[in-house]
C-alpha positions in Angstrom: 81.6 98.1 126.4 80.6 98.2 130.4 82.8 101.0 130.8 81.1 103.0 128.2 77.6 102.1 129.2 78.4 103.8 132.3 79.4 107.0 130.6 83.2 106.4 129.9 83.8 108.4 126.3 87.3 107.1 126.3 86.5 103.5 127.1 84.4 103.7 123.6 87.5 105.1 122.1 89.4 102.0 123.2 87.2 100.0 121.7 86.7 101.4 118.6 90.9 101.6 117.9 91.1 98.1 119.0 88.4 96.8 116.7 88.0 99.5 113.8 90.3 98.4 111.2 89.6 94.7 111.6 85.7 95.2 111.2 86.3 97.7 108.4 88.2 94.9 106.8 85.7 92.6 107.7 83.0 94.8 105.2 85.4 96.0 102.9 86.4 92.2 101.4 82.2 91.1 101.7 81.7 94.0 99.9 84.2 93.2 97.1 86.1 96.0 97.6 83.7 98.7 97.4 85.1 101.1 99.8 81.4 102.9 99.8 79.4 100.1 100.6 82.1 98.8 103.5 81.9 102.8 104.5 78.4 102.6 105.0 78.2 99.1 107.1 81.2 100.1 109.1 79.3 103.2 110.0 76.0 101.6 110.9 77.6 99.0 113.0 79.4 101.5 115.3 76.0 103.2 115.0 74.7 100.1 116.8 77.4 99.7 118.9 76.5 103.1 120.5 73.1 102.6 120.8 73.4 99.5 122.6 75.7 101.0 125.0 73.2 101.4 128.0 71.7 97.4 127.7 74.8 95.6 126.7 75.1 93.0 129.0 78.1 90.5 128.8 77.4 87.1 127.9 80.4 86.5 125.3 83.5 88.0 124.2 83.3 91.6 123.4 84.3 90.7 119.7 82.0 87.8 119.4 79.0 90.3 120.0 80.6 93.1 117.8 80.9 90.5 114.9 77.7 89.2 115.4 76.3 92.5 115.0 78.8 93.3 111.7 77.5 89.9 110.3 73.6 90.7 111.1 74.5 93.9 109.2 76.1 92.2 106.5 73.2 89.9 105.7 70.8 92.7 105.6 72.8 94.3 103.1 72.9 91.5 100.8 68.8 90.8 101.7 68.3 94.6 100.6 70.1 94.1 97.2 67.9 91.1 96.2 70.4 88.9 94.1 73.9 91.0 94.6 76.7 88.8 93.5 79.0 87.9 96.5 81.4 86.4 94.5 82.2 88.8 91.6 85.3 90.1 91.1 85.2 94.3 90.8 87.3 96.0 88.2 90.9 97.5 88.8 89.3 100.9 89.5 87.3 99.4 92.6 90.0 97.6 94.0 92.4 100.5 93.6 89.8 102.6 95.6 89.7 100.2 98.2 93.3 99.8 98.3 93.8 103.6 99.0 91.3 103.2 101.7 93.3 100.6 103.5 96.4 102.8 102.8 95.1 105.5 104.1 94.3 104.2 107.8 98.4 103.2 108.0 100.9 105.6 109.6 102.7 106.1 106.6 105.9 105.0 107.6 106.3 102.4 105.0 108.8 102.4 102.1 107.5 102.8 98.5 109.0 99.4 97.7 106.8 98.1 100.7 104.2 100.0 99.6 104.2 98.5 95.9 104.3 95.1 97.2 101.7 95.7 99.7 99.2 96.7 96.9 99.7 94.0 94.8 99.2 91.4 97.5 96.2 93.3 98.5 94.7 93.1 94.8 95.7 89.6 94.9 93.6 88.9 98.1 90.4 91.1 96.7 90.6 88.8 93.7 91.3 85.7 95.5 88.4 86.3 98.1 86.1 87.1 95.1 86.4 83.5 94.1 85.1 82.3 97.6 81.5 81.3 97.7 79.5 83.9 100.4 79.6 81.0 103.4 82.9 79.9 102.8 84.1 83.7 102.6 81.9 84.6 105.8 83.4 81.9 108.0 86.9 83.0 106.7 86.6 86.2 107.5 85.0 85.9 110.9 87.9 83.6 111.7 90.8 85.8 110.2 89.7 89.1 110.6 87.4 89.0 113.7 89.5 86.3 115.4 86.5 84.6 116.5 87.2 80.2 117.1 85.7 77.7 115.6 82.9 77.2 118.1 82.2 81.2 118.3 81.6 81.2 114.3 79.5 78.1 114.7 77.1 80.0 117.4 77.1 83.0 115.4 76.2 81.4 112.0 73.8 79.0 113.4 75.8 75.9 111.7 77.6 72.9 113.5 81.2 73.2 114.2 81.9 70.4 111.5 80.4 72.5 108.8 82.1 75.8 109.6 85.6 73.3 109.7 84.5 72.7 106.4 83.7 75.9 105.3 87.0 77.0 106.2 88.9 74.4 104.9 87.1 74.9 101.4 87.9 78.8 101.6 91.5 78.1 102.3 91.7 75.7 99.7 90.2 78.0 97.3 92.0 80.6 98.2 95.5 78.8 97.7 94.3 77.6 94.8 93.6 81.1 93.5 96.8 82.6 94.7 98.7 80.3 93.2 97.2 80.4 89.8 98.1 84.3 90.1 101.7 83.5 90.8 
């Protein structure tokens, strides 16, 4: 990021290439598969990164800073929607559209059987994530998609480390139960 701030456009390409898929999935899964919402939030995130290039200061890992921005953008989105249901299940067309968006980012080298199995797994995961309460889902996605440590999530969410552990434990428990019920 410092190199990008100094004018190296290829540094931005490297950052974007390294983090774009995970940040997009973070938004997509928080948006219950609404790809249009995820697209908008994802674009806003990277515009914020571009806007911060000259004033960026290294105070933590880049990914921690990036997911701090992503989480703030997600919270702003929730607030602007006044009471949006964060744990709702989406209809089949929305999940299918989200799957197509994720699949479009792949290199196309998978055979049809694996693509079908992956699509079914994604559909089950979206449905299972829809059963997880918002705070637990956020901790789970920051941990899994963002690769953030418990301490980083605690700092980012202004929660204690024990609270984050509990949220993750409950999220994993709920996901496991939901996925077992779907099997």
